[in-house]
VEXDREN-445332 format. One record per atom (N, C-alpha, C, O): atom name; x, y, z. Coordinates in nm, 4 decimals, m for minus. Layout:
! residues N
(node CA; (X; Y; Z))
...
***
This chain:
! residues 65
(node N; (0.0834; m0.1161; 0.0000))
(node CA; (0.0000; 0.0000; 0.0000))
(node C; (0.0889; 0.1237; 0.0000))
(node O; (0.2033; 0.1194; 0.0452))
(node N; (0.0356; 0.2321; m0.0504))
(node CA; (0.1028; 0.3620; m0.0443))
(node C; (0.0216; 0.4475; 0.0508))
(node O; (m0.1010; 0.4534; 0.0412))
(node N; (0.0899; 0.5133; 0.1421))
(node CA; (0.0179; 0.5833; 0.2474))
(node C; (0.0890; 0.7116; 0.2865))
(node O; (0.2116; 0.7213; 0.2797))
(node N; (0.0104; 0.8090; 0.3272))
(node CA; (0.0575; 0.9368; 0.3778))
(node C; (0.0673; 0.9225; 0.5287))
(node O; (m0.0316; 0.8887; 0.5936))
(node N; (0.1842; 0.9474; 0.5858))
(node CA; (0.2051; 0.9271; 0.7297))
(node C; (0.2730; 1.0479; 0.7926))
(node O; (0.3243; 1.1350; 0.7224))
(node N; (0.2729; 1.0522; 0.9242))
(node CA; (0.3423; 1.1576; 0.9965))
(node C; (0.4933; 1.1396; 0.9817))
(node O; (0.5463; 1.0312; 1.0062))
(node N; (0.5605; 1.2440; 0.9422))
(node CA; (0.7052; 1.2392; 0.9221))
(node C; (0.7790; 1.2225; 1.0545))
(node O; (0.7322; 1.2684; 1.1587))
(node N; (0.8932; 1.1572; 1.0500))
(node CA; (0.9802; 1.1473; 1.1677))
(node C; (1.0733; 1.2682; 1.1760))
(node O; (1.1395; 1.2887; 1.2777))
(node N; (1.0787; 1.3487; 1.0688))
(node CA; (1.1569; 1.4716; 1.0685))
(node C; (1.0869; 1.5731; 1.1606))
(node O; (0.9686; 1.6018; 1.1426))
(node N; (1.1591; 1.6262; 1.2574))
(node CA; (1.0970; 1.7138; 1.3574))
(node C; (1.0265; 1.8351; 1.2973))
(node O; (0.9153; 1.8683; 1.3383))
(node N; (1.0897; 1.9012; 1.2010))
(node CA; (1.0289; 2.0198; 1.1411))
(node C; (0.9036; 1.9840; 1.0630))
(node O; (0.7999; 2.0487; 1.0785))
(node N; (0.9125; 1.8807; 0.9785))
(node CA; (0.7947; 1.8391; 0.9017))
(node C; (0.6834; 1.7903; 0.9941))
(node O; (0.5663; 1.8207; 0.9716))
(node N; (0.7195; 1.7147; 1.0978))
(node CA; (0.6190; 1.6657; 1.1918))
(node C; (0.5490; 1.7819; 1.2621))
(node O; (0.4272; 1.7793; 1.2798))
(node N; (0.6248; 1.8831; 1.3020))
(node CA; (0.5663; 2.0012; 1.3659))
(node C; (0.4665; 2.0691; 1.2717))
(node O; (0.3552; 2.1029; 1.3121))
(node N; (0.5070; 2.0887; 1.1466))
(node CA; (0.4183; 2.1515; 1.0488))
(node C; (0.2932; 2.0672; 1.0246))
(node O; (0.1825; 2.1201; 1.0153))
(node N; (0.3118; 1.9376; 1.0147))
(node CA; (0.1976; 1.8480; 0.9911))
(node C; (0.1015; 1.8493; 1.1102))
(node O; (m0.0202; 1.8513; 1.0918))
(node N; (0.1557; 1.8483; 1.2319))
(node CA; (0.0704; 1.8522; 1.3508))
(node C; (m0.0043; 1.9847; 1.3608))
(node O; (m0.1193; 1.9892; 1.4046))
(node N; (0.0621; 2.0917; 1.3199))
(node CA; (m0.0009; 2.2231; 1.3214))
(node C; (m0.1138; 2.2316; 1.2184))
(node O; (m0.2189; 2.2897; 1.2452))
(node N; (m0.0914; 2.1739; 1.1022))
(node CA; (m0.1907; 2.1806; 0.9934))
(node C; (m0.3030; 2.0781; 1.0074))
(node O; (m0.4094; 2.0962; 0.9481))
(node N; (m0.2826; 1.9724; 1.0830))
(node CA; (m0.3776; 1.8614; 1.0872))
(node C; (m0.5208; 1.9011; 1.1253))
(node O; (m0.6140; 1.8533; 1.0606))
(node N; (m0.5437; 1.9858; 1.2266))
(node CA; (m0.6826; 2.0216; 1.2583))
(node C; (m0.7547; 2.0865; 1.1401))
(node O; (m0.8712; 2.0564; 1.1143))
(node N; (m0.6866; 2.1741; 1.0693))
(node CA; (m0.7465; 2.2392; 0.9527))
(node C; (m0.7703; 2.1387; 0.8397))
(node O; (m0.8794; 2.1326; 0.7830))
(node N; (m0.6682; 2.0611; 0.8081))
(node CA; (m0.6777; 1.9652; 0.6983))
(node C; (m0.7870; 1.8626; 0.7251))
(node O; (m0.8636; 1.8291; 0.6347))
(node N; (m0.7953; 1.8121; 0.8481))
(node CA; (m0.8945; 1.7090; 0.8777))
(node C; (m1.0369; 1.7647; 0.8746))
(node O; (m1.1305; 1.6914; 0.8430))
(node N; (m1.0546; 1.8914; 0.9066))
(node CA; (m1.1882; 1.9518; 0.8973))
(node C; (m1.2284; 1.9778; 0.7529))
(node O; (m1.3439; 1.9579; 0.7154))
(node N; (m1.1338; 2.0219; 0.6728))
(node CA; (m1.1648; 2.0601; 0.5345))
(node C; (m1.1635; 1.9395; 0.4405))
(node O; (m1.2550; 1.9233; 0.3599))
(node N; (m1.0612; 1.8551; 0.4500))
(node CA; (m1.0457; 1.7444; 0.3564))
(node C; (m1.0913; 1.6099; 0.4129))
(node O; (m1.1230; 1.5182; 0.3371))
(node N; (m1.0946; 1.5981; 0.5453))
(node CA; (m1.1417; 1.4742; 0.6056))
(node C; (m1.0352; 1.3854; 0.6672))
(node O; (m1.0487; 1.3493; 0.7841))
(node N; (m0.9296; 1.3478; 0.5950))
(node CA; (m0.8358; 1.2511; 0.6529))
(node C; (m0.7405; 1.3130; 0.7545))
(node O; (m0.7041; 1.4302; 0.7456))
(node N; (m0.7017; 1.2309; 0.8505))
(node CA; (m0.6003; 1.2693; 0.9478))
(node C; (m0.4641; 1.2481; 0.8818))
(node O; (m0.4305; 1.1358; 0.8442))
(node N; (m0.3867; 1.3533; 0.8676))
(node CA; (m0.2573; 1.3409; 0.7991))
(node C; (m0.1472; 1.2900; 0.8904))
(node O; (m0.0339; 1.2716; 0.8458))
(node N; (m0.1781; 1.2668; 1.0169))
(node CA; (m0.0767; 1.2258; 1.1137))
(node C; (m0.0897; 1.0801; 1.1546))
(node O; (m0.0530; 1.0439; 1.2663))
(node N; (m0.1405; 0.9974; 1.0673))
(node CA; (m0.1587; 0.8558; 1.1003))
(node C; (m0.0247; 0.7850; 1.1165))
(node O; (0.0742; 0.8202; 1.0521))
(node N; (m0.0235; 0.6857; 1.2027))
(node CA; (0.0909; 0.5946; 1.2143))
(node C; (0.0474; 0.4649; 1.1475))
(node O; (0.0144; 0.3672; 1.2146))
(node N; (0.0477; 0.4651; 1.0163))
(node CA; (m0.0078; 0.3543; 0.9402))
(node C; (0.0671; 0.2237; 0.9605))
(node O; (0.0057; 0.1170; 0.9621))
(node N; (0.1973; 0.2302; 0.9757))
(node CA; (0.2737; 0.1068; 0.9970))
(node C; (0.2253; 0.0384; 1.1246))
(node O; (0.2040; m0.0828; 1.1255))
(node N; (0.2077; 0.1147; 1.2320))
(node CA; (0.1565; 0.0575; 1.3569))
(node C; (0.0146; 0.0046; 1.3385))
(node O; (m0.0198; m0.1003; 1.3930))
(node N; (m0.0679; 0.0759; 1.2624))
(node CA; (m0.2050; 0.0318; 1.2388))
(node C; (m0.2102; m0.0971; 1.1574))
(node O; (m0.2952; m0.1826; 1.1822))
(node N; (m0.1213; m0.1117; 1.0618))
(node CA; (m0.1137; m0.2347; 0.9828))
(node C; (m0.0792; m0.3517; 1.0734))
(node O; (m0.1373; m0.4596; 1.0614))
(node N; (0.0151; m0.3305; 1.1635))
(node CA; (0.0549; m0.4359; 1.2576))
(node C; (m0.0591; m0.4690; 1.3540))
(node O; (m0.0817; m0.5860; 1.3851))
(node N; (m0.1314; m0.3665; 1.4017))
(node CA; (m0.2454; m0.3886; 1.4913))
(node C; (m0.3557; m0.4684; 1.4216))
(node O; (m0.4317; m0.5404; 1.4863))
(node N; (m0.3637; m0.4550; 1.2895))
(node CA; (m0.4654; m0.5275; 1.2114))
(node C; (m0.4285; m0.6740; 1.1923))
(node O; (m0.5045; m0.7497; 1.1319))
(node N; (m0.3123; m0.7145; 1.2434))
(node CA; (m0.2727; m0.8543; 1.2355))
(node C; (m0.1892; m0.8892; 1.1141))
(node O; (m0.1689; m1.0069; 1.0844))
(node N; (m0.1406; m0.7885; 1.0438))
(node CA; (m0.0547; m0.8120; 0.9282))
(node C; (0.0913; m0.7990; 0.9710))
(node O; (0.1232; m0.7338; 1.0704))
(node N; (0.1782; m0.8622; 0.8944))
(node CA; (0.3220; m0.8507; 0.9179))
(node C; (0.3822; m0.7617; 0.8102))
(node O; (0.3680; m0.7889; 0.6910))
(node N; (0.4487; m0.6563; 0.8523))
(node CA; (0.5142; m0.5658; 0.7578))
(node C; (0.6436; m0.6316; 0.7128))
(node O; (0.7316; m0.6590; 0.7944))
(node N; (0.6552; m0.6572; 0.5822))
(node CA; (0.7762; m0.7200; 0.5296))
(node C; (0.8707; m0.6184; 0.4673))
(node O; (0.9903; m0.6446; 0.4542))
(node N; (0.8181; m0.5029; 0.4287))
(node CA; (0.9026; m0.3980; 0.3715))
(node C; (0.8350; m0.2644; 0.3934))
(node O; (0.7136; m0.2504; 0.3787))
(node N; (0.9163; m0.1669; 0.4286))
(node CA; (0.8691; m0.0311; 0.4517))
(node C; (0.9662; 0.0619; 0.3792))
(node O; (1.0866; 0.0578; 0.4043))
(node N; (0.9148; 0.1447; 0.2904))
(node CA; (1.0025; 0.2300; 0.2089))
(node C; (0.9497; 0.3729; 0.2061))
(node O; (0.8329; 0.3963; 0.1751))
(node N; (1.0372; 0.4685; 0.2390))
(node CA; (0.9992; 0.6090; 0.2276))
(node C; (1.0034; 0.6484; 0.0808))
(node O; (1.1032; 0.6277; 0.0119))
(node N; (0.8943; 0.7049; 0.0353))
(node CA; (0.8836; 0.7440; m0.1053))
(node C; (0.9222; 0.8906; m0.1242))
(node O; (0.9998; 0.9245; m0.2136))
(node N; (0.8670; 0.9769; m0.0390))
(node CA; (0.8948; 1.1193; m0.0565))
(node C; (0.8919; 1.1897; 0.0785))
(node O; (0.7912; 1.1847; 0.1492))
(node N; (1.0007; 1.2545; 0.1141))
(node CA; (1.0111; 1.3391; 0.2336))
(node C; (0.9720; 1.2679; 0.3627))
(node O; (0.9308; 1.3346; 0.4576))
(node N; (0.9830; 1.1388; 0.3701))
(node CA; (0.9444; 1.0645; 0.4896))
(node C; (0.7980; 1.0898; 0.5244))
(node O; (0.7586; 1.0769; 0.6403))
(node N; (0.7176; 1.1258; 0.4248))
(node CA; (0.5755; 1.1523; 0.4449))
(node C; (0.4923; 1.0516; 0.3675))
(node O; (0.3879; 1.0077; 0.4156))
(node N; (0.5363; 1.0151; 0.2505))
(node CA; (0.4683; 0.9134; 0.1700))
(node C; (0.5475; 0.7850; 0.1814))
(node O; (0.6688; 0.7840; 0.1604))
(node N; (0.4801; 0.6778; 0.2143))
(node CA; (0.5462; 0.5537; 0.2455))
(node C; (0.4828; 0.4388; 0.1675))
(node O; (0.3613; 0.4342; 0.1487))
(node N; (0.5675; 0.3462; 0.1225))
(node CA; (0.5207; 0.2219; 0.0628))
(node C; (0.5337; 0.1148; 0.1699))
(node O; (0.6396; 0.0991; 0.2307))
(node N; (0.4270; 0.0421; 0.1924))
(node CA; (0.4254; m0.0623; 0.2951))
(node C; (0.3827; m0.1927; 0.2300))
(node O; (0.2730; m0.2027; 0.1750))
(node N; (0.4702; m0.2931; 0.2364))
(node CA; (0.4361; m0.4282; 0.1904))
(node C; (0.4074; m0.5105; 0.3144))
(node O; (0.4904; m0.5180; 0.4049))
(node N; (0.2898; m0.5725; 0.3191))
(node CA; (0.2508; m0.6503; 0.4356))
(node C; (0.1832; m0.7782; 0.3904))
(node O; (0.1261; m0.7864; 0.2817))
(node N; (0.1918; m0.8786; 0.4783))
(node CA; (0.1266; m1.0070; 0.4499))
(node C; (0.0403; m1.0463; 0.5685))
(node O; (0.0656; m1.0063; 0.6821))
(node N; (m0.0615; m1.1248; 0.5400))
(node CA; (m0.1476; m1.1769; 0.6447))
(node C; (m0.0741; m1.2882; 0.7180))
(node O; (m0.0165; m1.3771; 0.6554))
(node N; (m0.0762; m1.2830; 0.8502))
(node CA; (m0.0068; m1.3849; 0.9286))
(node C; (m0.1037; m1.4773; 0.9971))
(node O; (m0.0620; m1.5693; 1.0675))
***
């Protein structure tokens, strides 16, 4: 899956956290998701995790365990 996640970069994370209330009200999605953790909570095993752009867009390969 390709997913938009909260950056681990302090400056980008600060900006994303600041913008999230506005973005989530106007566009709907929470831009600060921890999708990798959510995938694991769903019972899947993450086999590969790749940052696509600015540590904000991530490719996650997971399998059902």
